[in-house]
Biopython code that builds the backbone (N, CA, C, O; Angstrom):
import numpy as np
from Bio.PDB.StructureBuilder import StructureBuilder

atoms = [
    (1, "MET", "N", (0.908, -1.049, 0.047)),
    (1, "MET", "CA", (-0.014, 0.027, -0.013)),
    (1, "MET", "C", (0.821, 1.188, 0.026)),
    (1, "MET", "O", (1.671, 1.275, 0.912)),
    (2, "ASP", "N", (0.660, 2.230, -0.960)),
    (2, "ASP", "CA", (1.428, 3.392, -0.894)),
    (2, "ASP", "C", (0.940, 4.352, 0.268)),
    (2, "ASP", "O", (-0.196, 4.293, 0.739)),
    (3, "LYS", "N", (1.801, 5.135, 0.634)),
    (3, "LYS", "CA", (1.695, 5.966, 1.815)),
    (3, "LYS", "C", (0.722, 7.090, 1.385)),
    (3, "LYS", "O", (0.751, 7.607, 0.268)),
    (4, "VAL", "N", (-0.107, 7.407, 2.329)),
    (4, "VAL", "CA", (-1.254, 8.331, 2.128)),
    (4, "VAL", "C", (-0.821, 9.664, 2.623)),
    (4, "VAL", "O", (0.139, 9.741, 3.390)),
    (5, "ASP", "N", (-1.459, 10.699, 2.236)),
    (5, "ASP", "CA", (-1.198, 12.152, 2.729)),
    (5, "ASP", "C", (-1.711, 12.426, 4.046)),
    (5, "ASP", "O", (-1.061, 13.092, 4.851)),
    (6, "ALA", "N", (-2.920, 11.913, 4.325)),
    (6, "ALA", "CA", (-3.570, 12.118, 5.551)),
    (6, "ALA", "C", (-4.428, 10.907, 5.941)),
    (6, "ALA", "O", (-4.859, 10.186, 5.041)),
    (7, "ALA", "N", (-4.713, 10.629, 7.272)),
    (7, "ALA", "CA", (-5.513, 9.562, 7.626)),
    (7, "ALA", "C", (-6.143, 9.892, 8.928)),
    (7, "ALA", "O", (-5.526, 10.475, 9.818)),
    (8, "GLN", "N", (-7.398, 9.507, 9.032)),
    (8, "GLN", "CA", (-8.083, 9.672, 10.375)),
    (8, "GLN", "C", (-8.891, 8.459, 10.808)),
    (8, "GLN", "O", (-9.785, 8.027, 10.080)),
    (9, "HIS", "N", (-8.604, 7.908, 11.956)),
    (9, "HIS", "CA", (-9.265, 6.758, 12.340)),
    (9, "HIS", "C", (-9.944, 7.089, 13.665)),
    (9, "HIS", "O", (-9.330, 7.589, 14.607)),
    (10, "ILE", "N", (-11.339, 6.762, 13.694)),
    (10, "ILE", "CA", (-12.098, 7.253, 14.842)),
    (10, "ILE", "C", (-12.757, 5.972, 15.440)),
    (10, "ILE", "O", (-13.693, 5.435, 14.847)),
    (11, "PRO", "N", (-12.262, 5.476, 16.630)),
    (11, "PRO", "CA", (-12.951, 4.394, 17.289)),
    (11, "PRO", "C", (-14.025, 5.035, 18.218)),
    (11, "PRO", "O", (-13.825, 6.131, 18.741)),
    (12, "SER", "N", (-15.229, 4.284, 18.417)),
    (12, "SER", "CA", (-16.213, 4.667, 19.365)),
    (12, "SER", "C", (-17.017, 3.568, 19.823)),
    (12, "SER", "O", (-17.088, 2.503, 19.209)),
    (13, "ALA", "N", (-17.663, 3.827, 20.963)),
    (13, "ALA", "CA", (-18.380, 2.740, 21.628)),
    (13, "ALA", "C", (-17.598, 1.522, 21.947)),
    (13, "ALA", "O", (-17.995, 0.408, 21.603)),
    (14, "ILE", "N", (-16.453, 1.716, 22.622)),
    (14, "ILE", "CA", (-15.422, 0.674, 22.828)),
    (14, "ILE", "C", (-15.960, -0.138, 24.048)),
    (14, "ILE", "O", (-16.174, 0.395, 25.137)),
    (15, "LEU", "N", (-16.160, -1.433, 23.801)),
    (15, "LEU", "CA", (-16.533, -2.444, 24.823)),
    (15, "LEU", "C", (-15.434, -3.354, 25.130)),
    (15, "LEU", "O", (-15.012, -4.039, 24.199)),
    (16, "ILE", "N", (-14.859, -3.483, 26.376)),
    (16, "ILE", "CA", (-13.826, -4.394, 26.672)),
    (16, "ILE", "C", (-14.339, -5.386, 27.578)),
    (16, "ILE", "O", (-15.055, -5.064, 28.526)),
    (17, "THR", "N", (-13.975, -6.706, 27.310)),
    (17, "THR", "CA", (-14.360, -7.859, 28.110)),
    (17, "THR", "C", (-13.123, -8.220, 29.098)),
    (17, "THR", "O", (-12.021, -8.618, 28.721)),
    (18, "LEU", "N", (-13.480, -8.027, 30.280)),
    (18, "LEU", "CA", (-12.507, -8.353, 31.383)),
    (18, "LEU", "C", (-13.402, -8.890, 32.500)),
    (18, "LEU", "O", (-14.598, -8.606, 32.566)),
    (19, "PRO", "N", (-12.727, -9.735, 33.438)),
    (19, "PRO", "CA", (-13.525, -10.298, 34.566)),
    (19, "PRO", "C", (-13.760, -9.059, 35.566)),
    (19, "PRO", "O", (-13.066, -8.043, 35.585)),
    (20, "GLN", "N", (-14.799, -9.312, 36.344)),
    (20, "GLN", "CA", (-15.107, -8.324, 37.358)),
    (20, "GLN", "C", (-13.947, -8.321, 38.348)),
    (20, "GLN", "O", (-13.368, -9.374, 38.614)),
    (21, "PRO", "N", (-13.602, -7.175, 38.891)),
    (21, "PRO", "CA", (-12.667, -7.059, 39.929)),
    (21, "PRO", "C", (-13.011, -7.638, 41.288)),
    (21, "PRO", "O", (-14.205, -7.622, 41.587)),
    (22, "GLY", "N", (-12.217, -8.106, 42.088)),
    (22, "GLY", "CA", (-12.504, -8.712, 43.267)),
    (22, "GLY", "C", (-11.282, -9.294, 43.981)),
    (22, "GLY", "O", (-10.218, -9.385, 43.368)),
    (23, "THR", "N", (-11.388, -9.676, 45.202)),
    (23, "THR", "CA", (-10.308, -10.297, 45.901)),
    (23, "THR", "C", (-9.902, -11.636, 45.381)),
    (23, "THR", "O", (-8.766, -12.067, 45.577)),
    (24, "GLU", "N", (-10.861, -12.336, 44.686)),
    (24, "GLU", "CA", (-10.504, -13.699, 44.107)),
    (24, "GLU", "C", (-10.035, -13.597, 42.686)),
    (24, "GLU", "O", (-9.614, -14.594, 42.100)),
    (25, "THR", "N", (-10.100, -12.365, 42.091)),
    (25, "THR", "CA", (-9.901, -12.295, 40.690)),
    (25, "THR", "C", (-8.359, -12.238, 40.433)),
    (25, "THR", "O", (-7.625, -11.492, 41.081)),
    (26, "VAL", "N", (-7.931, -13.046, 39.481)),
    (26, "VAL", "CA", (-6.550, -13.076, 39.096)),
    (26, "VAL", "C", (-6.411, -12.091, 37.977)),
    (26, "VAL", "O", (-7.285, -11.978, 37.118)),
    (27, "GLU", "N", (-5.227, -11.319, 37.986)),
    (27, "GLU", "CA", (-5.009, -10.266, 37.030)),
    (27, "GLU", "C", (-4.992, -10.862, 35.651)),
    (27, "GLU", "O", (-4.154, -11.724, 35.387)),
    (28, "PRO", "N", (-5.874, -10.455, 34.742)),
    (28, "PRO", "CA", (-5.899, -11.076, 33.452)),
    (28, "PRO", "C", (-4.742, -10.686, 32.575)),
    (28, "PRO", "O", (-4.279, -9.546, 32.587)),
    (29, "ARG", "N", (-4.257, -11.711, 31.768)),
    (29, "ARG", "CA", (-3.198, -11.517, 30.864)),
    (29, "ARG", "C", (-3.709, -11.220, 29.370)),
    (29, "ARG", "O", (-2.954, -10.741, 28.524)),
    (30, "THR", "N", (-4.941, -11.515, 29.134)),
    (30, "THR", "CA", (-5.568, -11.193, 27.760)),
    (30, "THR", "C", (-6.870, -10.544, 27.963)),
    (30, "THR", "O", (-7.445, -10.707, 29.039)),
    (31, "ALA", "N", (-7.389, -9.826, 27.041)),
    (31, "ALA", "CA", (-8.728, -9.177, 26.984)),
    (31, "ALA", "C", (-9.113, -9.195, 25.519)),
    (31, "ALA", "O", (-8.315, -9.420, 24.609)),
    (32, "PHE", "N", (-10.490, -8.921, 25.358)),
    (32, "PHE", "CA", (-10.954, -8.813, 24.085)),
    (32, "PHE", "C", (-11.759, -7.477, 24.049)),
    (32, "PHE", "O", (-12.264, -7.070, 25.095)),
    (33, "ALA", "N", (-11.886, -6.834, 22.978)),
    (33, "ALA", "CA", (-12.620, -5.584, 22.835)),
    (33, "ALA", "C", (-13.305, -5.529, 21.429)),
    (33, "ALA", "O", (-12.910, -6.210, 20.482)),
    (34, "THR", "N", (-14.299, -4.718, 21.370)),
    (34, "THR", "CA", (-15.038, -4.461, 20.070)),
    (34, "THR", "C", (-15.399, -2.944, 20.133)),
    (34, "THR", "O", (-15.662, -2.364, 21.186)),
    (35, "CYS", "N", (-15.386, -2.388, 18.965)),
    (35, "CYS", "CA", (-15.756, -1.010, 18.878)),
    (35, "CYS", "C", (-16.263, -0.639, 17.400)),
    (35, "CYS", "O", (-15.982, -1.335, 16.425)),
    (36, "ASN", "N", (-16.979, 0.442, 17.337)),
    (36, "ASN", "CA", (-17.254, 0.847, 15.966)),
    (36, "ASN", "C", (-16.095, 1.656, 15.503)),
    (36, "ASN", "O", (-15.324, 2.147, 16.327)),
    (37, "GLY", "N", (-15.930, 1.825, 14.174)),
    (37, "GLY", "CA", (-14.807, 2.547, 13.654)),
    (37, "GLY", "C", (-15.231, 3.249, 12.453)),
    (37, "GLY", "O", (-16.141, 2.794, 11.760)),
    (38, "ALA", "N", (-14.561, 4.446, 12.134)),
    (38, "ALA", "CA", (-14.708, 5.186, 10.940)),
    (38, "ALA", "C", (-13.321, 5.643, 10.467)),
    (38, "ALA", "O", (-12.533, 6.122, 11.283)),
    (39, "VAL", "N", (-13.013, 5.512, 9.224)),
    (39, "VAL", "CA", (-11.765, 5.824, 8.696)),
    (39, "VAL", "C", (-11.868, 6.646, 7.391)),
    (39, "VAL", "O", (-12.659, 6.325, 6.504)),
    (40, "THR", "N", (-11.042, 7.721, 7.300)),
    (40, "THR", "CA", (-10.964, 8.481, 6.036)),
    (40, "THR", "C", (-9.411, 8.498, 5.679)),
    (40, "THR", "O", (-8.558, 8.847, 6.495)),
    (41, "LEU", "N", (-9.153, 8.118, 4.479)),
    (41, "LEU", "CA", (-7.773, 8.155, 3.985)),
    (41, "LEU", "C", (-7.669, 9.185, 2.747)),
    (41, "LEU", "O", (-8.567, 9.223, 1.905)),
    (42, "VAL", "N", (-6.627, 9.950, 2.681)),
    (42, "VAL", "CA", (-6.511, 10.915, 1.573)),
    (42, "VAL", "C", (-5.132, 10.766, 0.840)),
    (42, "VAL", "O", (-4.079, 10.811, 1.477)),
    (43, "LYS", "N", (-5.167, 10.604, -0.386)),
    (43, "LYS", "CA", (-3.931, 10.605, -1.178)),
    (43, "LYS", "C", (-4.218, 11.467, -2.452)),
    (43, "LYS", "O", (-4.857, 11.065, -3.424)),
    (44, "LYS", "N", (-3.641, 12.748, -2.309)),
    (44, "LYS", "CA", (-3.967, 13.735, -3.353)),
    (44, "LYS", "C", (-3.829, 13.302, -4.766)),
    (44, "LYS", "O", (-4.692, 13.628, -5.580)),
    (45, "ASP", "N", (-2.798, 12.586, -5.115)),
    (45, "ASP", "CA", (-2.544, 12.270, -6.557)),
    (45, "ASP", "C", (-2.892, 10.878, -6.986)),
    (45, "ASP", "O", (-2.370, 10.388, -7.988)),
    (46, "ALA", "N", (-3.834, 10.175, -6.192)),
    (46, "ALA", "CA", (-4.309, 8.939, -6.382)),
    (46, "ALA", "C", (-5.131, 8.759, -7.725)),
    (46, "ALA", "O", (-6.055, 9.514, -8.029)),
    (47, "ASP", "N", (-4.715, 7.699, -8.494)),
    (47, "ASP", "CA", (-5.561, 7.259, -9.667)),
    (47, "ASP", "C", (-6.936, 6.745, -9.085)),
    (47, "ASP", "O", (-7.007, 5.801, -8.298)),
    (48, "GLY", "N", (-8.028, 7.465, -9.553)),
    (48, "GLY", "CA", (-9.322, 6.994, -9.159)),
    (48, "GLY", "C", (-9.903, 7.983, -8.040)),
    (48, "GLY", "O", (-11.028, 7.781, -7.582)),
    (49, "GLY", "N", (-9.182, 8.961, -7.648)),
    (49, "GLY", "CA", (-9.643, 9.907, -6.681)),
    (49, "GLY", "C", (-8.958, 9.962, -5.550)),
    (49, "GLY", "O", (-8.311, 8.961, -5.242)),
    (50, "PRO", "N", (-8.938, 11.100, -4.700)),
    (50, "PRO", "CA", (-8.182, 11.363, -3.576)),
    (50, "PRO", "C", (-8.720, 10.810, -2.229)),
    (50, "PRO", "O", (-7.961, 10.774, -1.261)),
    (51, "LEU", "N", (-9.880, 10.418, -2.142)),
    (51, "LEU", "CA", (-10.521, 10.027, -0.949)),
    (51, "LEU", "C", (-11.115, 8.584, -0.881)),
    (51, "LEU", "O", (-11.623, 8.056, -1.870)),
    (52, "VAL", "N", (-11.028, 7.985, 0.312)),
    (52, "VAL", "CA", (-11.878, 6.741, 0.692)),
    (52, "VAL", "C", (-12.252, 6.906, 2.096)),
    (52, "VAL", "O", (-11.461, 7.346, 2.930)),
    (53, "SER", "N", (-13.475, 6.551, 2.369)),
    (53, "SER", "CA", (-14.070, 6.496, 3.851)),
    (53, "SER", "C", (-14.605, 5.159, 4.067)),
    (53, "SER", "O", (-15.089, 4.548, 3.114)),
    (54, "ASN", "N", (-14.564, 4.661, 5.208)),
    (54, "ASN", "CA", (-15.312, 3.394, 5.397)),
    (54, "ASN", "C", (-15.579, 3.467, 6.929)),
    (54, "ASN", "O", (-15.004, 4.244, 7.690)),
    (55, "GLY", "N", (-16.570, 2.512, 7.298)),
    (55, "GLY", "CA", (-16.963, 2.317, 8.669)),
    (55, "GLY", "C", (-17.386, 0.846, 8.871)),
    (55, "GLY", "O", (-17.713, 0.092, 7.955)),
    (56, "GLY", "N", (-17.338, 0.519, 10.221)),
    (56, "GLY", "CA", (-17.748, -0.811, 10.466)),
    (56, "GLY", "C", (-17.435, -1.094, 11.969)),
    (56, "GLY", "O", (-17.580, -0.218, 12.821)),
    (57, "ARG", "N", (-17.011, -2.317, 12.249)),
    (57, "ARG", "CA", (-16.760, -2.715, 13.572)),
    (57, "ARG", "C", (-15.350, -3.396, 13.650)),
    (57, "ARG", "O", (-14.963, -4.222, 12.824)),
    (58, "TYR", "N", (-14.670, -2.995, 14.656)),
    (58, "TYR", "CA", (-13.274, -3.624, 14.982)),
    (58, "TYR", "C", (-13.425, -4.586, 16.051)),
    (58, "TYR", "O", (-14.077, -4.300, 17.055)),
    (59, "ASP", "N", (-12.810, -5.816, 15.886)),
    (59, "ASP", "CA", (-12.669, -6.862, 16.861)),
    (59, "ASP", "C", (-11.219, -6.874, 17.212)),
    (59, "ASP", "O", (-10.369, -7.047, 16.339)),
    (60, "LEU", "N", (-10.891, -6.682, 18.555)),
    (60, "LEU", "CA", (-9.441, -6.612, 18.875)),
    (60, "LEU", "C", (-9.245, -7.745, 20.014)),
    (60, "LEU", "O", (-10.107, -8.120, 20.809)),
    (61, "GLU", "N", (-7.880, -8.213, 19.907)),
    (61, "GLU", "CA", (-7.408, -9.065, 21.014)),
    (61, "GLU", "C", (-6.291, -8.321, 21.692)),
    (61, "GLU", "O", (-5.466, -7.758, 20.973)),
    (62, "LEU", "N", (-6.185, -8.260, 22.913)),
    (62, "LEU", "CA", (-5.187, -7.528, 23.705)),
    (62, "LEU", "C", (-4.492, -8.435, 24.583)),
    (62, "LEU", "O", (-5.026, -9.461, 25.006)),
    (63, "LYS", "N", (-3.106, -8.026, 24.919)),
    (63, "LYS", "CA", (-2.275, -8.771, 25.783)),
    (63, "LYS", "C", (-1.624, -7.756, 26.737)),
    (63, "LYS", "O", (-1.158, -6.697, 26.320)),
    (64, "ARG", "N", (-1.608, -8.118, 28.047)),
    (64, "ARG", "CA", (-0.961, -7.457, 29.052)),
    (64, "ARG", "C", (0.480, -7.720, 29.085)),
    (64, "ARG", "O", (0.944, -8.849, 29.240)),
    (65, "VAL", "N", (1.260, -6.533, 28.918)),
    (65, "VAL", "CA", (2.748, -6.693, 28.853)),
    (65, "VAL", "C", (3.523, -6.343, 30.122)),
    (65, "VAL", "O", (4.725, -6.588, 30.226)),
    (66, "SER", "N", (2.787, -5.753, 31.103)),
    (66, "SER", "CA", (3.262, -5.473, 32.360)),
    (66, "SER", "C", (2.258, -5.402, 33.454)),
    (66, "SER", "O", (1.064, -5.330, 33.165)),
    (67, "SER", "N", (2.669, -5.418, 34.726)),
    (67, "SER", "CA", (1.673, -5.424, 35.802)),
    (67, "SER", "C", (1.227, -3.880, 35.956)),
    (67, "SER", "O", (1.924, -2.892, 35.727)),
    (68, "ARG", "N", (-0.103, -3.922, 36.401)),
    (68, "ARG", "CA", (-0.609, -2.453, 36.665)),
    (68, "ARG", "C", (0.128, -1.674, 37.729)),
    (68, "ARG", "O", (0.110, -0.445, 37.806)),
    (69, "ASP", "N", (0.836, -2.559, 38.619)),
    (69, "ASP", "CA", (1.631, -1.920, 39.659)),
    (69, "ASP", "C", (3.008, -1.510, 39.256)),
    (69, "ASP", "O", (3.715, -0.922, 40.074)),
    (70, "SER", "N", (3.459, -1.790, 38.003)),
    (70, "SER", "CA", (4.804, -1.481, 37.560)),
    (70, "SER", "C", (5.068, -0.118, 37.417)),
    (70, "SER", "O", (6.234, 0.275, 37.460)),
    (71, "GLY", "N", (4.059, 0.720, 37.240)),
    (71, "GLY", "CA", (4.274, 2.106, 36.885)),
    (71, "GLY", "C", (4.665, 2.420, 35.522)),
    (71, "GLY", "O", (5.042, 3.551, 35.218)),
    (72, "ALA", "N", (4.586, 1.417, 34.646)),
    (72, "ALA", "CA", (4.993, 1.527, 33.199)),
    (72, "ALA", "C", (3.998, 2.134, 32.277)),
    (72, "ALA", "O", (4.213, 2.046, 31.068)),
    (73, "GLY", "N", (2.908, 2.756, 32.719)),
    (73, "GLY", "CA", (1.934, 3.217, 31.933)),
    (73, "GLY", "C", (0.870, 2.121, 31.539)),
    (73, "GLY", "O", (0.640, 1.158, 32.270)),
    (74, "ASN", "N", (0.296, 2.312, 30.444)),
    (74, "ASN", "CA", (-0.743, 1.393, 29.884)),
    (74, "ASN", "C", (-0.182, 0.004, 29.664)),
    (74, "ASN", "O", (0.642, -0.157, 28.764)),
    (75, "PRO", "N", (-0.567, -1.008, 30.417)),
    (75, "PRO", "CA", (0.027, -2.278, 30.236)),
    (75, "PRO", "C", (-0.482, -3.141, 29.077)),
    (75, "PRO", "O", (0.007, -4.243, 28.830)),
    (76, "TRP", "N", (-1.499, -2.588, 28.367)),
    (76, "TRP", "CA", (-2.206, -3.375, 27.321)),
    (76, "TRP", "C", (-1.623, -3.132, 25.973)),
    (76, "TRP", "O", (-1.263, -1.986, 25.703)),
    (77, "ARG", "N", (-1.490, -4.101, 25.086)),
    (77, "ARG", "CA", (-1.113, -3.894, 23.702)),
    (77, "ARG", "C", (-2.040, -4.746, 22.795)),
    (77, "ARG", "O", (-2.393, -5.879, 23.122)),
    (78, "ILE", "N", (-2.389, -4.187, 21.721)),
    (78, "ILE", "CA", (-3.223, -4.754, 20.675)),
    (78, "ILE", "C", (-2.348, -5.915, 19.968)),
    (78, "ILE", "O", (-1.286, -5.649, 19.406)),
    (79, "THR", "N", (-2.881, -7.238, 20.039)),
    (79, "THR", "CA", (-2.126, -8.284, 19.375)),
    (79, "THR", "C", (-2.846, -8.644, 17.993)),
    (79, "THR", "O", (-2.198, -9.085, 17.044)),
    (80, "LYS", "N", (-4.105, -8.448, 17.944)),
    (80, "LYS", "CA", (-4.863, -8.694, 16.710)),
    (80, "LYS", "C", (-5.946, -7.656, 16.536)),
    (80, "LYS", "O", (-6.580, -7.232, 17.501)),
    (81, "LEU", "N", (-6.151, -7.253, 15.300)),
    (81, "LEU", "CA", (-7.288, -6.328, 15.055)),
    (81, "LEU", "C", (-7.952, -6.903, 13.709)),
    (81, "LEU", "O", (-7.262, -7.145, 12.718)),
    (82, "VAL", "N", (-9.148, -7.076, 13.739)),
    (82, "VAL", "CA", (-9.916, -7.474, 12.486)),
    (82, "VAL", "C", (-10.985, -6.339, 12.280)),
    (82, "VAL", "O", (-11.749, -5.958, 13.166)),
    (83, "ALA", "N", (-10.941, -5.841, 10.976)),
    (83, "ALA", "CA", (-11.926, -4.788, 10.673)),
    (83, "ALA", "C", (-13.003, -5.407, 9.840)),
    (83, "ALA", "O", (-12.784, -5.917, 8.741)),
    (84, "ASN", "N", (-14.220, -5.337, 10.433)),
    (84, "ASN", "CA", (-15.449, -5.801, 9.579)),
    (84, "ASN", "C", (-16.170, -4.650, 9.013)),
    (84, "ASN", "O", (-16.955, -3.970, 9.674)),
    (85, "LEU", "N", (-15.874, -4.439, 7.721)),
    (85, "LEU", "CA", (-16.481, -3.149, 7.075)),
    (85, "LEU", "C", (-17.983, -3.353, 6.854)),
    (85, "LEU", "O", (-18.457, -4.378, 6.365)),
    (86, "ALA", "N", (-18.653, -2.349, 7.233)),
    (86, "ALA", "CA", (-20.248, -2.253, 6.853)),
    (86, "ALA", "C", (-20.403, -1.421, 5.664)),
    (86, "ALA", "O", (-21.352, -1.638, 4.910)),
    (87, "TRP", "N", (-19.514, -0.435, 5.405)),
    (87, "TRP", "CA", (-19.704, 0.372, 4.186)),
    (87, "TRP", "C", (-18.329, 0.935, 3.785)),
    (87, "TRP", "O", (-17.401, 1.071, 4.582)),
    (88, "VAL", "N", (-18.283, 1.237, 2.529)),
    (88, "VAL", "CA", (-17.022, 1.946, 1.861)),
    (88, "VAL", "C", (-17.631, 2.917, 0.869)),
    (88, "VAL", "O", (-18.643, 2.627, 0.232)),
    (89, "GLU", "N", (-16.978, 4.113, 0.742)),
    (89, "GLU", "CA", (-17.272, 5.049, -0.152)),
    (89, "GLU", "C", (-15.980, 5.683, -0.721)),
    (89, "GLU", "O", (-15.064, 6.051, 0.013)),
    (90, "GLY", "N", (-15.958, 5.787, -1.992)),
    (90, "GLY", "CA", (-14.661, 6.571, -2.538)),
    (90, "GLY", "C", (-13.758, 5.530, -3.332)),
    (90, "GLY", "O", (-14.232, 4.473, -3.749)),
    (91, "ASN", "N", (-12.515, 5.869, -3.504)),
    (91, "ASN", "CA", (-11.474, 5.212, -4.181)),
    (91, "ASN", "C", (-10.928, 3.935, -3.331)),
    (91, "ASN", "O", (-10.007, 4.061, -2.524)),
    (92, "MET", "N", (-11.498, 2.847, -3.551)),
    (92, "MET", "CA", (-11.123, 1.713, -2.844)),
    (92, "MET", "C", (-9.731, 1.332, -3.051)),
    (92, "MET", "O", (-9.226, 0.571, -2.226)),
    (93, "LYS", "N", (-8.987, 1.783, -4.107)),
    (93, "LYS", "CA", (-7.673, 1.404, -4.374)),
    (93, "LYS", "C", (-6.741, 2.029, -3.325)),
    (93, "LYS", "O", (-5.565, 1.667, -3.309)),
    (94, "LEU", "N", (-7.143, 2.856, -2.531)),
    (94, "LEU", "CA", (-6.454, 3.497, -1.412)),
    (94, "LEU", "C", (-6.373, 2.511, -0.237)),
    (94, "LEU", "O", (-5.499, 2.698, 0.611)),
    (95, "LEU", "N", (-7.205, 1.492, -0.126)),
    (95, "LEU", "CA", (-7.221, 0.495, 0.911)),
    (95, "LEU", "C", (-6.249, -0.599, 0.619)),
    (95, "LEU", "O", (-5.997, -0.790, -0.571)),
    (96, "PRO", "N", (-5.634, -1.387, 1.556)),
    (96, "PRO", "CA", (-4.891, -2.537, 1.356)),
    (96, "PRO", "C", (-5.786, -3.499, 0.600)),
    (96, "PRO", "O", (-6.904, -3.774, 1.034)),
    (97, "TYR", "N", (-5.342, -3.982, -0.453)),
    (97, "TYR", "CA", (-5.987, -5.030, -1.303)),
    (97, "TYR", "C", (-7.194, -4.382, -2.018)),
    (97, "TYR", "O", (-8.110, -5.093, -2.431)),
    (98, "GLY", "N", (-7.204, -3.068, -2.164)),
    (98, "GLY", "CA", (-8.332, -2.414, -2.713)),
    (98, "GLY", "C", (-8.824, -2.818, -4.041)),
    (98, "GLY", "O", (-10.017, -2.839, -4.342)),
    (99, "GLU", "N", (-7.725, -3.180, -4.924)),
    (99, "GLU", "CA", (-8.104, -3.641, -6.315)),
    (99, "GLU", "C", (-9.020, -4.803, -6.191)),
    (99, "GLU", "O", (-10.033, -4.847, -6.889)),
    (100, "LEU", "N", (-8.714, -5.797, -5.304)),
    (100, "LEU", "CA", (-9.511, -7.013, -5.128)),
    (100, "LEU", "C", (-10.888, -6.645, -4.632)),
    (100, "LEU", "O", (-11.857, -7.176, -5.175)),
    (101, "ARG", "N", (-11.059, -5.797, -3.665)),
    (101, "ARG", "CA", (-12.283, -5.361, -3.263)),
    (101, "ARG", "C", (-13.090, -4.586, -4.289)),
    (101, "ARG", "O", (-14.317, -4.696, -4.282)),
    (102, "GLU", "N", (-12.506, -3.848, -5.127)),
    (102, "GLU", "CA", (-13.184, -3.232, -6.209)),
    (102, "GLU", "C", (-13.757, -4.202, -7.203)),
    (102, "GLU", "O", (-14.855, -3.981, -7.714)),
    (103, "GLU", "N", (-13.012, -5.324, -7.507)),
    (103, "GLU", "CA", (-13.578, -6.384, -8.383)),
    (103, "GLU", "C", (-14.679, -7.008, -7.607)),
    (103, "GLU", "O", (-15.695, -7.251, -8.258)),
    (104, "GLN", "N", (-14.681, -7.303, -6.398)),
    (104, "GLN", "CA", (-15.704, -8.025, -5.662)),
    (104, "GLN", "C", (-16.991, -7.074, -5.633)),
    (104, "GLN", "O", (-18.109, -7.585, -5.579)),
    (105, "LYS", "N", (-16.838, -5.794, -5.667)),
    (105, "LYS", "CA", (-17.798, -4.807, -5.627)),
    (105, "LYS", "C", (-18.795, -4.798, -6.889)),
    (105, "LYS", "O", (-19.988, -4.500, -6.858)),
    (106, "THR", "N", (-17.992, -5.217, -8.073)),
    (106, "THR", "CA", (-18.737, -5.060, -9.324)),
    (106, "THR", "C", (-19.407, -6.416, -9.593)),
    (106, "THR", "O", (-20.217, -6.466, -10.519)),
    (107, "LYS", "N", (-19.169, -7.429, -8.935)),
    (107, "LYS", "CA", (-19.917, -8.696, -9.149)),
    (107, "LYS", "C", (-21.308, -8.753, -8.803)),
    (107, "LYS", "O", (-21.944, -9.794, -8.972)),
]
sb = StructureBuilder()
sb.init_structure("model")
sb.init_model(0)
sb.init_chain("A")
sb.init_seg("    ")
for serial, (resi, resn, name, xyz) in enumerate(atoms, 1):
    if name == "N":
        sb.init_residue(resn, " ", resi, " ")
    sb.init_atom(name, np.array(xyz, "f"), 0.0, 1.0, " ", f" {name:<3s}", serial, name[0])
structure = sb.get_structure()
C-alpha cells in the first residue's frame, strides 16, 4: 500500500471484556474488545480519486505486557485487529487489497 497524505481513524463505543474485579480475581493476561470505527484516507494524486472513507466494527485481542503496579503506563497492547467493514465510499484502491475489493464490488 502506498503512503497516504492524511488519515483519520475514529474508534467509538469501545466495549472491553474483562473479569469483574475482586479479591478472588486473578489479574488477566488477555482481553477482548470491540468498537465501531470510521476511517478516512487521503492521497491527493491517487488514480481514481483522492478519498476513501469506510466504517464498521473492529474486533481486537489484547495482551498485558506489564503489571498494573509496575508504573510503566498502559500495560495493554493490541495483538490482533480485525476490521469488519459495513460500508465503503470513494476510491477503494487506497485501501490495502483495494483492487481485489473493487472487483468484488462489481460482481
